[in-house]
C-alpha positions as CSV (number, residue, x, y, z in Angstrom):
1,M,-8.1,9.3,18.8
2,A,-9.4,12.0,19.8
3,L,-10.1,15.1,17.8
4,P,-10.4,18.5,20.0
5,L,-12.7,21.2,19.0
6,V,-13.9,24.2,19.5
7,A,-15.5,24.9,23.1
8,L,-19.4,25.7,23.0
9,A,-21.3,26.8,25.3
10,T,-24.3,25.1,23.6
11,V,-24.3,22.1,21.4
12,P,-24.8,23.2,17.2
13,A,-27.6,22.8,15.3
14,R,-25.6,20.6,12.9
15,V,-23.2,18.4,15.0
16,E,-22.9,16.4,12.1
17,D,-20.7,19.5,10.8
18,L,-18.3,18.9,13.5
19,V,-18.0,14.6,12.6
20,E,-17.7,15.4,9.2
21,Q,-14.7,17.7,9.8
22,A,-13.2,15.1,12.4
23,A,-13.5,12.3,9.8
24,R,-11.9,14.1,6.8
25,D,-9.2,15.5,9.4
26,W,-8.5,11.7,10.0
27,L,-8.8,10.8,6.4
28,A,-6.0,13.2,5.5
29,E,-3.8,12.6,8.1
30,Q,-3.9,8.5,6.6
31,A,-3.6,9.9,3.1
32,D,-0.3,11.8,4.2
33,Q,0.8,8.8,5.8
34,R,0.7,6.6,2.5
35,A,1.8,9.7,0.0
36,L,-1.5,9.8,-2.0
37,A,-1.5,12.2,-4.9
38,E,-4.2,14.5,-4.8
39,P,-6.8,12.9,-2.6
40,V,-10.4,14.0,-2.4
41,F,-12.5,13.2,0.2
42,E,-16.8,13.0,0.6
43,V,-17.9,12.3,3.9
44,K,-21.5,11.9,5.3
45,A,-22.1,11.7,9.1
46,V,-25.6,10.4,10.1
47,A,-26.4,10.0,14.1
48,R,-27.2,6.3,15.1
49,L,-29.8,7.6,17.4
50,P,-31.4,11.2,16.1
51,Q,-32.4,12.9,18.8
52,P,-31.8,16.5,20.1
53,L,-28.3,16.5,22.1
54,P,-28.3,18.7,25.3
55,P,-25.9,21.6,25.8
56,C,-22.5,21.3,26.7
57,A,-20.2,23.8,28.6
58,E,-16.7,22.0,28.1
59,P,-15.3,21.6,24.9
60,L,-16.5,19.1,22.4
61,T,-14.5,16.1,21.1
62,V,-14.9,13.6,18.7
63,D,-13.3,10.5,18.9
64,A,-12.6,8.0,16.1
65,L,-14.2,4.2,17.3
66,E,-14.0,2.4,14.2
67,T,-12.1,2.8,11.1
68,R,-11.4,-0.4,9.4
69,S,-13.5,0.5,6.3
70,I,-14.0,4.0,5.0
71,A,-17.2,2.9,4.1
72,R,-18.6,2.4,7.0
73,M,-16.8,4.2,10.2
74,R,-18.1,5.0,13.5
75,F,-17.4,8.5,15.6
76,A,-18.6,9.7,19.0
77,V,-19.1,13.5,19.9
78,V,-18.4,13.6,23.6
79,C,-19.1,16.3,25.9
80,P,-16.7,15.8,28.9
81,G,-17.2,16.4,32.9
82,N,-19.2,14.5,35.0
83,E,-22.6,15.7,33.4
84,G,-21.4,15.1,30.2
85,W,-22.7,12.5,27.4
86,Q,-21.5,10.7,24.4
87,R,-23.3,10.1,20.9
88,E,-22.3,8.1,17.8
89,W,-22.3,8.9,14.7
90,V,-22.1,6.6,11.6
91,V,-19.6,8.3,8.7
92,R,-20.0,6.9,5.5
93,A,-16.8,8.2,3.4
94,A,-15.2,8.4,0.0
95,V,-11.9,8.6,-0.9
96,S,-10.1,9.3,-4.8
97,A,-7.0,9.7,-5.4
98,L,-4.4,9.5,-8.5
99,V,-3.1,6.0,-8.7
100,V,-1.0,3.4,-10.9
101,V,-3.4,1.6,-13.2
102,A,-2.9,-1.1,-15.9
103,A,-2.5,0.8,-19.1
104,R,-3.2,-2.4,-21.3
105,D,-3.9,-5.6,-20.3
106,V,-0.7,-7.6,-18.6
107,P,-0.7,-11.5,-17.9
108,A,0.1,-12.4,-14.4
109,N,3.5,-13.2,-13.2
110,R,5.3,-10.9,-15.9
111,A,7.5,-8.1,-15.1
112,L,6.0,-4.8,-15.8
113,Q,7.3,-2.4,-17.8
114,A,6.7,1.9,-17.8
115,E,4.5,1.5,-20.7
116,D,2.5,-0.9,-19.2
117,L,0.9,1.6,-16.4
118,A,-0.7,5.2,-16.2
119,V,-2.0,7.3,-13.4
120,E,-5.6,7.8,-13.0
121,R,-7.6,9.0,-10.5
122,R,-10.0,6.5,-9.1
123,K,-12.2,5.5,-5.6
124,L,-10.2,3.9,-3.0
125,T,-12.0,1.2,-0.9
126,D,-8.5,0.2,0.7
127,L,-6.4,3.7,1.7
128,A,-3.4,1.1,2.6
129,G,-3.2,-0.8,-0.6
130,A,-3.2,2.2,-3.2
131,V,0.0,2.1,-5.7
132,N,1.1,5.5,-6.1
133,L,4.4,5.7,-8.3
134,P,4.8,4.0,-11.6
135,E,8.4,3.2,-10.5
136,D,7.0,1.4,-7.3
137,A,5.9,-1.0,-10.0
138,I,8.3,-1.5,-12.5
139,A,10.0,-4.5,-13.0
140,Q,7.4,-6.0,-9.8
141,S,5.3,-8.6,-11.3
142,S,1.7,-9.1,-10.7
143,S,-0.1,-12.3,-8.9
144,R,-2.9,-11.7,-11.1
145,T,-3.8,-10.4,-14.6
146,L,-4.5,-6.7,-15.0
147,R,-7.2,-5.5,-17.3
148,T,-6.8,-2.1,-19.0
149,G,-7.5,0.6,-16.5
150,Q,-7.7,-1.5,-13.3
151,A,-5.5,-0.1,-10.5
152,L,-3.1,-1.8,-9.0
153,H,-3.0,-3.1,-5.3
154,A,0.2,-3.4,-3.4
155,R,-0.2,-6.9,-1.8
156,W,-1.0,-8.4,-5.8
157,L,3.1,-7.1,-6.6
158,S,6.2,-9.1,-6.2
159,A,9.7,-9.2,-7.5
160,P,9.4,-11.8,-10.2
161,V,11.0,-14.8,-10.4
162,L,14.3,-14.4,-12.8
163,V,16.0,-17.8,-12.5
164,K,13.8,-21.1,-11.9
165,R,15.0,-24.4,-10.7
166,G,16.6,-26.6,-13.6
167,D,17.5,-23.4,-15.6
168,S,21.1,-22.8,-17.3
169,V,22.5,-19.7,-15.4
170,T,26.2,-18.1,-16.1
171,I,28.1,-17.9,-12.6
172,R,29.9,-14.8,-12.7
173,A,32.7,-13.9,-10.3
174,R,34.6,-10.4,-10.1
175,N,38.0,-9.9,-8.2
176,G,39.2,-6.3,-8.7
177,G,39.6,-5.9,-12.6
178,V,39.5,-9.8,-13.5
179,E,35.9,-11.5,-14.2
180,V,35.5,-15.1,-14.7
181,S,32.2,-16.7,-15.7
182,A,31.5,-20.6,-15.4
183,A,28.2,-22.3,-16.7
184,G,25.9,-23.4,-13.7
185,E,21.9,-24.6,-13.0
186,A,19.4,-23.0,-10.7
187,L,18.7,-25.9,-7.7
188,E,15.6,-23.6,-6.9
189,N,13.8,-20.5,-7.9
190,G,15.1,-16.8,-7.7
191,R,13.8,-13.4,-7.4
192,P,16.1,-10.8,-7.7
193,R,19.0,-9.9,-5.2
194,Q,18.1,-13.4,-3.2
195,V,20.5,-16.0,-2.9
196,V,20.2,-19.6,-4.2
197,R,21.8,-22.5,-4.4
198,V,23.4,-23.3,-7.8
199,R,25.7,-26.4,-9.4
200,N,29.0,-25.4,-11.3
201,T,28.4,-27.5,-14.2
202,T,32.1,-28.2,-14.6
203,T,33.0,-28.9,-11.3
204,G,30.0,-30.3,-9.6
205,K,30.1,-28.2,-6.7
206,V,26.8,-26.4,-5.3
207,I,27.8,-22.8,-4.3
208,R,25.2,-20.6,-2.9
209,A,24.5,-17.2,-5.4
210,R,22.9,-14.4,-5.7
211,V,20.4,-13.3,-8.7
212,L,21.7,-10.4,-10.5
213,E,19.4,-10.6,-13.4
214,E,17.6,-13.1,-15.8
215,G,20.1,-16.5,-16.2
216,L,22.9,-14.5,-14.3
217,V,24.0,-15.3,-10.7
218,E,27.2,-14.5,-8.7
219,P,28.7,-16.0,-5.7
220,E,27.3,-15.4,-2.4
221,N,30.4,-14.0,-1.0
222,M,31.4,-11.5,-4.2
223,G,29.2,-8.6,-2.3
224,G,27.2,-7.7,-4.6
225,S,27.5,-5.3,-7.6
């Protein structure tokens, strides 16, 4: 990604200022795409081969070469043209933002509730993994135990299993203003809105049913409610 800068007839004494600004701009764009709340960036640029740089008659640009790890990114200062040149810089960045953390210890695979969560500023090692809003985590479950103050990671979260294989469930069918319920047995695990096989324990018939809440399903063809 090329980040155009001001045209310079000579190279400034602190080229690292240009590189650091380009890194901040890149980080700000990534933070905006991920809706990070109140992000703060700290960056430090160091030339890979410290040496005086020749003048450049063309506008300098800064290219992002490697940005997978914000702790160690690579940028290049480029002087275009036939007699141009390129120099690489290493940028070490630290990013903090307001993110969702555990307000108390929460066991794994338990649906998160509002009182389990808080919002605090944390340093981030992975911009893509932050959970920004408590509502994005409520009713989800974490695949690992959460400790008080620990920041949540999006990859840990999934909808909880509301119906387990072998559970007794209620099959609820609605048609207009008429509602009919029957006893059933879940034949497979199901998360919210998933469709699973359920046996009607009265008729023995196996149907496909959508999971509504813990212990409650409805026939798939009812269309949801």
